[in-house]
Wavefront OBJ file of the C-alpha trace (Angstrom):
o trace
v -104.238 -70.714 207.293
v -100.913 -69.364 206.031
v -101.024 -66.057 204.194
v -98.567 -65.319 201.437
v -96.556 -62.193 201.981
v -97.216 -59.930 199.003
v -94.409 -58.020 197.323
v -94.402 -54.228 197.625
v -97.046 -52.400 195.589
v -96.271 -52.304 191.883
v -93.647 -55.054 192.056
v -94.288 -58.525 190.700
v -92.490 -61.838 191.025
v -91.105 -63.314 187.840
v -93.988 -65.746 187.270
v -96.593 -63.048 187.771
v -94.721 -60.701 185.451
v -94.372 -63.359 182.767
v -98.055 -64.234 182.896
v -99.077 -60.587 182.625
v -96.660 -60.010 179.723
v -97.726 -63.180 177.915
v -94.275 -64.762 177.911
v -92.581 -67.604 179.768
v -90.700 -66.956 183.022
v -87.563 -68.197 181.231
v -88.000 -65.331 178.732
v -88.038 -62.797 181.574
v -84.951 -64.449 183.114
v -83.123 -64.446 179.777
v -83.984 -60.834 178.999
v -82.705 -59.904 182.461
v -79.522 -61.919 181.984
v -78.651 -60.197 178.700
v -79.526 -56.741 180.007
v -82.832 -56.026 178.279
v -84.719 -55.940 181.588
v -83.756 -54.876 185.075
v -85.012 -56.135 188.393
v -86.492 -53.484 190.664
v -85.780 -55.363 193.890
v -85.421 -58.810 195.386
v -87.143 -60.593 198.242
v -85.125 -61.655 201.292
v -85.187 -65.151 199.753
v -83.586 -63.877 196.550
v -86.642 -63.872 194.275
v -86.435 -61.155 191.657
v -89.126 -58.494 191.643
v -90.001 -56.461 188.587
v -91.684 -53.083 188.340
v -95.057 -53.869 186.775
v -95.439 -50.880 184.467
v -91.799 -50.482 183.384
v -91.190 -54.164 182.738
v -94.488 -54.732 180.986
v -93.896 -51.834 178.601
v -90.312 -52.955 177.907
v -91.372 -56.539 177.177
v -94.006 -55.246 174.763
v -91.446 -53.063 172.993
v -88.980 -55.964 172.798
v -91.611 -58.297 171.376
v -92.702 -55.696 168.802
v -89.106 -55.186 167.663
v -88.522 -58.966 167.574
v -91.407 -59.252 165.112
v -89.202 -57.311 162.706
v -86.665 -60.171 162.939
v -83.990 -58.084 164.613
v -81.513 -59.914 166.859
v -81.620 -59.306 170.601
v -78.238 -57.526 170.523
v -79.691 -54.963 168.122
v -82.764 -54.611 170.326
v -80.507 -53.960 173.346
v -78.684 -51.239 171.392
v -81.993 -49.632 170.367
v -83.203 -49.629 173.986
v -79.879 -48.225 175.257
v -79.932 -45.452 172.656
v -83.527 -44.624 173.574
v -82.624 -44.512 177.288
v -79.679 -42.188 176.621
v -81.864 -39.818 174.599
v -84.472 -39.788 177.372
v -81.864 -38.685 179.904
l 1 2 3 4 5 6 7 8 9 10 11 12 13 14 15 16 17 18 19 20 21 22 23 24 25 26 27 28 29 30 31 32 33 34 35 36 37 38 39 40 41 42 43 44 45 46 47 48 49 50 51 52 53 54 55 56 57 58 59 60 61 62 63 64 65 66 67 68 69 70 71 72 73 74 75 76 77 78 79 80 81 82 83 84 85 86 87
């Protein structure tokens, strides 16, 4: 029996993250590509790993803002402004 090597605690692979967030893996990839999400790490094979809590909360915020029919560029600006204020 071959055991899967689990990612470090609190980090999820893209498919696991997408399922938990209720979106498609392509949505996670796209959000990462345009800078709305960040990967926390990568496996030696190059699979992206996402911080469970941070990514899940960000996806929820993005989806809530999208419901107001704002474009993703505006959402990115809102998230950047929020991050700057938090620092």
